[in-house]
N, C-alpha and C positions, 0 to 999 in steps of 0.2 A: 449728798459728798459733795458736789459743786458751790455749795453756796460755803462749808468748810475752806473749800479750796482757795475760792474769794478770802474770805475771811481772813487768813492765814496771808495770802500775798498782800491783802490791803496793810498787815502788821508790819510782812518785812519791807513795803515801800516805804513806810510810815518812819520807820529804825532809820533806812536807809538816807531819807532826807534827814532826817532831825542829824542823824550822826554829821552828814556831811555839811549841813549848816549851821550846826551849832560846835560840835564835837572837835572837825578839824582845824578850823578856823581857833578854837581854843589851845590847841596842841600847838600850833604855827605860833600864835600868839608866844606863849612858855616857852617852845624853844629859841624863839627868837630874843626874849629876854634874859634867858638863862646861859647863853651867850653871848653876851658884853664881859670880858674882865673886868672883876676887880682888884682898884688896887695895884694894876699892871700886871696880874700873872695871868698867862694863857686858859682859858677855861673851851672846854668843851663838853661843858655838864650840859647842854640842850641840843645836843645833836642824835639822843634815843627820843624827845617832842618830836623834832623833825622828822627821824623816820618814820615814827607810829603816824603823821600828819600826811606824808607822803603815801604810804603803804594805804592808809584808811583812802586819801583824794582821790586814787586811783581803785582800788575795791571796789568803794561804796557801790559806783556811778557802774561800774562792770556787774554788780549783782542789781544793782536796780535795772539796767538796762535789760537783761537775760527775763528777769521776774517781773519786769510791765510787758518786754514783749511778746514774752507765753501767755499771759492772760489780757492782750488784746488794749491793755490799755496808752492809747496812742500821746495823752497829752504828759503822762511820766516818763513813756519813751523818749519823748523828746526832750524832758527836763534832763535825763539823767544821760541820755545820747549829749546834750550838749559840755553836760560836765565831764562827760567823758572825753571829747573832742580838749577839752582845754585843759585837761588834766596828760591827756597826750602830747598836746603843744609843750609843755612844763616841762614835761620828762626830756623830749626831744630839746628844748634850747639846753638843759641842764648837762646833756649830753654832749651839747656840740660845743659847750663850753667848756666840758672834762677835760673832751680829744685837744681843743686847741691849746690849753694851757698843760698839756701833758710835757713831762719832762724830756729831755730829746735822748735818741738812743745814747749810752755809751760808745764814745770812736772807740774806732779800732787801732792797730800799730799802726805808723805813719813811719816808721822803718823799716827793714829787715830782722824778725829774730832769728836767730841762730837756734835752732834746737838739737839735743845731742841725738844721734842715729843717723842724722843727715836731712833731717825733715827741716823748711824754715816757712816764715809765714811772711810772705811781703805782700804792699798792697797794691790793690789789681791782682794778685793771680788767683 
């Protein structure tokens, strides 16, 4: 039974490594190439490729770390752990960039607004 578990773990780790080293860069390049506008038109055609690249770029190292750590394969654990740290760092930088470039909240009223029924909205109240 232990040999079957070892074989399945090896298959999973190999698929994760191939996916991480070949599929994720391929999807990224496809999304990058598809994002260029053609003849001045706005194109978001590459968003699907980039989304898949992001999910696989974070998910495959996570699966690899879990499988390699549970089967006590230190080399694979280091490899997938470093890949996971890089994926988390890239996601954190993207999140910080999105927060920094978020549109400002809509401004509130700058003067008193009378409402029927006696209520009003004044700045500072």
